[in-house]
Structure formats: structure tokens, C-alpha cells
C-alpha positions as CSV (number, residue, x, y, z in Angstrom):
1,M,-15.3,-20.9,26.0
2,I,-14.5,-17.7,24.1
3,L,-10.8,-16.6,23.7
4,I,-10.3,-12.9,23.4
5,Q,-6.8,-11.7,22.5
6,V,-5.3,-8.2,22.0
7,E,-2.1,-7.8,20.2
8,F,0.0,-4.8,19.4
9,I,1.6,-5.0,15.9
10,K,4.6,-2.7,16.1
11,V,5.3,-2.4,12.3
12,S,1.8,-1.2,11.6
13,D,1.4,0.7,14.9
14,R,-1.9,-1.1,15.5
15,L,-3.7,-2.8,18.3
16,I,-5.8,-5.8,17.1
17,Y,-8.7,-7.4,18.9
18,T,-9.6,-11.0,18.0
19,E,-12.3,-13.2,19.5
20,R,-12.5,-16.9,18.8
21,D,-15.0,-19.5,19.7
22,E,-14.2,-22.9,21.3
23,L,-13.3,-24.3,17.8
24,G,-10.9,-21.5,17.1
25,I,-13.2,-19.8,14.6
26,L,-12.8,-16.1,14.4
27,I,-16.0,-14.5,15.6
28,G,-14.8,-11.0,16.5
29,L,-12.3,-8.6,15.0
30,N,-11.4,-5.0,15.5
31,Y,-8.4,-2.7,15.5
32,S,-7.2,0.8,16.3
33,Q,-4.1,2.8,15.2
34,G,-1.6,3.5,17.9
35,D,-0.9,1.9,21.2
36,N,-3.4,3.8,23.5
37,M,-4.7,0.8,25.5
38,D,-7.2,2.9,27.5
39,D,-8.8,4.2,24.3
40,F,-8.7,0.8,22.8
41,K,-10.4,-0.8,25.8
42,E,-13.1,1.8,25.8
43,N,-13.9,2.0,22.1
44,F,-12.5,-1.0,20.2
45,M,-12.7,-4.1,22.5
46,K,-15.8,-5.2,20.5
47,N,-16.5,-6.7,17.2
48,D,-16.5,-4.6,14.0
49,S,-19.1,-6.5,12.0
50,K,-18.1,-4.9,8.7
51,L,-14.4,-5.7,9.2
52,L,-15.2,-9.3,10.3
53,A,-17.5,-9.8,7.3
54,Y,-14.8,-8.5,5.0
55,Y,-12.2,-10.7,6.5
56,N,-14.4,-13.8,6.3
57,E,-15.4,-13.1,2.7
58,F,-12.1,-12.1,1.2
59,E,-9.1,-12.5,3.5
60,Q,-9.3,-15.7,5.4
61,D,-6.0,-17.0,4.1
62,T,-4.3,-13.6,4.8
63,D,-2.6,-12.4,7.9
64,I,-5.1,-10.4,10.0
65,D,-2.9,-7.3,10.1
66,D,-2.5,-7.4,6.3
67,A,-6.2,-7.9,5.9
68,I,-6.9,-4.9,8.1
69,W,-4.5,-2.8,5.9
70,N,-6.4,-3.9,2.8
71,F,-9.8,-3.1,4.4
72,V,-8.7,0.3,5.5
73,N,-7.4,1.1,2.0
74,L,-10.6,-0.1,0.4
75,E,-12.7,2.0,2.7
76,E,-10.6,5.1,1.9
77,F,-10.9,4.4,-1.8
78,F,-14.7,4.1,-1.7
79,M,-15.0,7.2,0.6
80,T,-12.9,9.2,-1.9
81,H,-14.8,7.7,-4.9
82,N,-18.2,8.6,-3.3
83,K,-17.0,12.2,-2.6
84,V,-15.9,12.6,-6.2
85,N,-19.2,11.3,-7.5
86,D,-21.1,13.6,-5.1
87,T,-19.3,16.6,-6.4
88,R,-20.1,15.6,-10.0
89,A,-23.8,15.2,-9.3
């Protein structure tokens, strides 16, 4: 049996999708900013493989909402870093 859960985290204004297998192991993870459930259901009720891999590799002992915050900040850092390097080339 697969357990799918959607939770709204008010302090971060974020909807979080989690999917766990019968042993309680996290097998699916995604999020979106804001509380638009229709958009969430249409576009984010599925696993984000990059986010799940990041969480499993680096953040397993961290609250999921905090791990998403870290992931978003790292993605923004690398996008900015790559843009700076592209302009220098």
C-alpha cells in the first residue's frame, strides 16, 4: 500500500507532497509555493526525482520543509553561479 499525503506548511507558504511505501520509506516528494490546490494537483502531485534524490542523499535527518528550503537555495545558487560563468566565457 502506498500512502500519499499533502500538507500545507503555513510558515513557509508551501504545499508538500509525500509518497511513502508500505514500510514508511519516502519514495516520492514534491512541493509548490502558495496554497493553490488546483494548480498543485495538476502540476505537483508527482515525484520530483531531483528533490527526492537530494533529500535521500543529504537531508534524511532534516525536516522535509527545511530540506526543501535548502534545496531551493542551492538550486538558486547554482543557477546564479552558472549565469555568472556564462557571462565570463
